[in-house]
C-alpha positions as CSV (number, residue, x, y, z in Angstrom):
1,M,119.0,115.1,58.1
2,S,119.7,118.8,57.5
3,V,119.1,121.3,60.2
4,G,119.0,125.1,60.2
5,V,118.7,125.9,56.5
6,V,118.9,129.5,55.5
7,V,117.0,130.3,52.3
8,L,118.7,132.6,49.8
9,S,116.0,132.4,47.2
10,V,113.5,129.8,46.0
11,A,116.1,127.0,46.0
12,V,118.2,125.5,48.6
13,F,119.4,122.0,49.3
14,G,117.5,118.7,49.3
15,R,114.0,119.2,50.6
16,R,113.1,122.8,50.3
17,D,111.5,125.5,52.3
18,V,110.8,128.2,49.8
19,S,110.7,132.0,50.4
20,A,111.8,135.2,48.9
21,F,113.8,138.2,50.1
22,G,112.6,141.7,49.9
23,N,113.7,145.0,48.3
24,F,115.8,146.5,51.1
25,T,119.0,148.4,51.5
26,V,122.0,146.1,52.2
27,L,125.2,147.3,53.8
28,C,128.1,146.1,51.7
29,P,131.2,146.1,53.9
30,E,134.6,146.0,52.2
31,N,135.6,142.9,54.0
32,V,133.0,140.7,52.3
33,T,135.3,138.6,50.1
34,V,134.7,136.3,47.2
35,G,136.8,133.7,48.8
36,S,138.4,132.3,45.6
37,N,141.7,131.8,47.4
38,L,140.1,129.9,50.2
39,A,141.5,126.3,50.3
40,I,140.8,123.1,52.2
41,N,142.4,123.2,55.6
42,H,142.3,127.0,55.8
43,D,141.1,128.3,59.2
44,V,137.6,129.7,59.5
45,F,135.7,131.3,62.3
46,I,131.9,131.3,62.9
47,I,130.0,133.8,65.0
48,G,126.4,133.3,66.0
49,A,124.0,132.5,68.8
50,P,123.8,128.7,69.0
51,Y,120.8,127.7,71.2
52,G,120.4,131.4,72.1
53,L,124.0,131.8,73.5
54,G,124.8,135.2,71.9
55,H,128.3,136.3,70.8
56,S,129.5,132.7,70.5
57,L,132.6,131.9,68.4
58,S,133.5,128.5,67.0
59,V,136.7,127.8,65.1
60,G,137.6,125.2,62.5
61,H,138.8,124.6,59.0
62,V,137.4,124.4,55.5
63,S,136.8,120.7,55.0
64,G,135.6,121.0,51.4
65,R,134.2,123.1,48.6
66,H,131.1,121.7,46.8
67,D,129.5,122.8,43.6
68,M,125.8,121.9,44.1
69,H,125.3,121.6,40.3
70,R,122.4,123.9,40.3
71,S,121.9,127.6,39.9
72,V,119.7,130.3,41.4
73,R,118.8,133.2,39.1
74,G,121.7,132.3,36.9
75,V,124.2,132.1,39.9
76,R,126.0,128.7,40.3
77,V,125.6,127.6,43.9
78,E,128.7,126.7,45.9
79,V,128.8,125.7,49.6
80,L,131.8,125.5,51.9
81,Q,132.1,122.5,54.2
82,T,133.5,123.0,57.7
83,D,134.3,121.2,60.9
84,A,133.7,124.4,62.9
85,A,130.8,123.8,65.3
86,V,127.4,124.8,63.8
87,N,124.2,124.5,65.8
88,M,120.6,125.8,65.9
89,G,121.0,129.6,66.0
90,N,124.1,129.8,63.8
91,S,122.1,129.8,60.5
92,G,122.5,133.1,58.7
93,G,125.6,134.0,60.6
94,P,129.0,134.9,59.0
95,M,131.9,132.7,58.4
96,F,135.2,134.6,58.5
97,N,138.7,133.7,57.2
98,S,141.9,134.5,59.2
99,N,142.0,138.0,57.7
100,G,138.6,138.9,59.0
101,G,136.9,138.7,55.6
102,V,133.4,137.2,55.4
103,V,133.7,134.1,53.2
104,G,130.4,132.5,53.7
105,I,126.9,132.5,55.3
106,V,126.2,129.5,57.6
107,S,123.3,127.5,56.2
108,Q,123.0,124.0,57.5
109,I,124.5,120.8,59.0
110,L,124.5,117.1,58.0
111,S,123.5,115.1,61.0
112,Q,121.9,111.8,62.1
113,S,121.2,113.0,65.6
114,G,119.9,116.5,64.9
115,G,123.0,118.1,66.6
116,F,126.4,119.0,65.2
117,E,128.5,116.0,64.2
118,G,131.4,117.7,62.5
119,I,129.9,118.5,59.1
120,G,128.5,122.0,58.6
121,F,128.0,124.1,55.5
122,A,128.0,127.7,54.5
123,V,126.9,129.3,51.3
124,S,129.9,131.0,49.8
125,S,130.1,134.7,50.0
126,K,130.5,134.9,46.2
127,V,127.0,133.3,45.8
128,A,125.5,135.5,48.5
129,R,127.1,138.7,47.0
130,E,125.7,138.0,43.6
131,L,122.2,137.0,44.7
132,L,121.7,139.6,47.5
133,L,123.7,142.6,46.3
134,S,124.0,142.4,42.6
135,Q,120.4,141.6,41.6
136,Q,117.1,143.3,42.2
137,L,115.0,141.2,44.6
138,F,111.3,140.8,45.3
139,W,109.7,140.3,48.6
140,S,106.5,138.3,48.4
141,G,106.0,137.9,52.1
142,V,105.2,134.3,51.5
143,E,106.9,131.2,52.9
144,G,106.1,127.9,51.3
145,Y,107.1,124.2,51.1
146,L,107.7,122.5,47.8
147,L,105.6,119.3,47.6
148,T,106.9,116.6,45.2
149,D,106.5,113.0,44.4
150,S,104.6,111.1,47.2
151,L,103.9,114.2,49.1
152,A,102.3,115.8,46.1
153,R,100.1,112.8,45.7
154,A,99.2,112.7,49.4
155,F,97.9,116.3,49.1
156,N,96.0,115.4,45.9
157,I,97.8,117.9,43.8
158,P,96.8,117.5,40.1
159,Q,100.4,117.8,38.9
160,P,103.9,116.5,39.9
161,A,104.7,119.5,42.2
162,G,103.1,122.4,44.1
163,L,104.1,125.0,46.6
164,L,102.2,124.5,50.0
165,I,101.8,128.0,51.6
166,Q,103.1,128.0,55.2
167,H,103.1,131.6,56.2
168,V,101.8,134.9,54.7
169,A,103.1,138.2,56.2
170,E,100.5,140.7,57.0
171,G,100.5,143.6,54.5
172,S,102.7,141.7,52.0
173,P,102.1,141.3,48.3
174,G,101.1,137.7,49.1
175,A,98.5,138.8,51.5
176,A,97.2,141.4,49.0
177,M,96.6,138.8,46.3
178,G,94.7,136.7,48.8
179,L,97.0,133.7,49.4
180,R,96.0,131.7,52.5
181,A,98.5,130.0,54.8
182,G,98.1,126.6,56.4
183,T,96.6,126.3,59.9
184,M,96.8,122.6,60.8
185,R,100.1,121.2,62.0
186,V,101.1,117.9,60.5
187,K,104.3,115.8,60.9
188,V,105.8,114.5,57.6
189,D,109.1,112.6,57.7
190,D,110.1,114.2,61.0
191,E,109.2,117.7,59.7
192,L,106.4,119.9,60.9
193,L,104.2,121.4,58.2
194,L,101.2,123.6,58.2
195,A,98.5,122.0,56.0
196,G,95.1,123.4,54.9
197,G,96.5,126.4,53.1
198,D,96.7,127.2,49.4
199,V,98.9,125.1,47.1
200,V,100.4,127.2,44.3
201,L,100.2,125.3,41.0
202,S,101.5,128.0,38.5
203,V,102.7,131.6,38.4
204,A,102.3,133.7,35.2
205,G,101.6,130.5,33.3
206,V,104.8,128.8,34.6
207,V,103.8,125.4,36.2
208,V,105.5,124.9,39.6
209,A,108.1,122.0,39.3
210,D,111.0,120.6,41.2
211,D,113.4,122.3,38.9
212,D,115.6,125.3,39.7
213,A,115.3,126.9,36.3
214,V,111.5,126.8,36.7
215,L,111.6,128.3,40.2
216,D,114.0,131.0,38.9
217,R,111.4,131.9,36.1
218,I,108.7,132.2,38.7
219,Q,110.9,134.5,40.9
220,R,111.6,136.7,37.9
221,A,107.9,136.8,36.9
222,L,106.9,137.9,40.4
223,A,109.7,140.6,40.4
224,G,108.6,142.0,37.0
225,P,106.2,144.9,36.3
226,G,102.5,144.5,35.8
227,A,100.0,142.0,37.2
228,V,100.8,138.3,37.6
229,E,98.2,135.6,37.7
230,L,98.5,132.6,40.0
231,T,96.6,129.3,40.0
232,V,96.2,127.7,43.4
233,L,94.5,124.5,44.8
234,R,92.2,125.7,47.6
235,A,90.0,123.3,49.4
236,G,90.2,120.8,46.6
237,K,89.3,123.3,43.8
238,V,91.5,125.3,41.5
239,A,91.2,129.1,42.0
240,T,92.9,132.0,40.2
241,L,94.5,134.9,42.0
242,R,96.1,138.0,40.6
243,T,98.8,140.4,41.9
244,R,97.9,144.1,42.0
């Protein structure tokens, strides 16, 4: 299982919790490095607050570099594997090299027990820089869960995939267009989901699918000028919503 996933955009790894970042000012320190010279066995350092223990430091090595064979808004996703301890509370924290340069953002672990077992991952700083600093982003204020295959059928979605709305931030664009979040807690494959909310079927005519290119098109449509129309499944009926 994967624990502590940090979402960079509308696509991460394996099963997906989907959200969007906002338009905000990002500090760009000079020591954020692309990390192209980072090699397996190089030392790395992770700072975070595992289980709420602030100012914690863990030390390890780069165990591997993995091309995920997928892209987010045209950026190829690469993750760094490490044996430095990563636990709940480390997600989103920096991974440094021995020169103090930020080479990654801690994202998740691979674990059978739910705790750290020596395999942790960080999204490379190159990916983070290109996604968060080089491109204009859109904050929808919406967090969703991508339903596919058997889950899509279980929720009676009239297509292969849909985005189950989990949370909608007050005052956000998502709230303004009338999206409704789930209210009933259900457990699916050891994951807790909020059911009963809207399921997004399409955005600007683009049908939601388990495909990174499709999700990227949806993200760009939402970030573009003008009104955007959404179709959602609400209480068993298809409804149409529009951005303002």
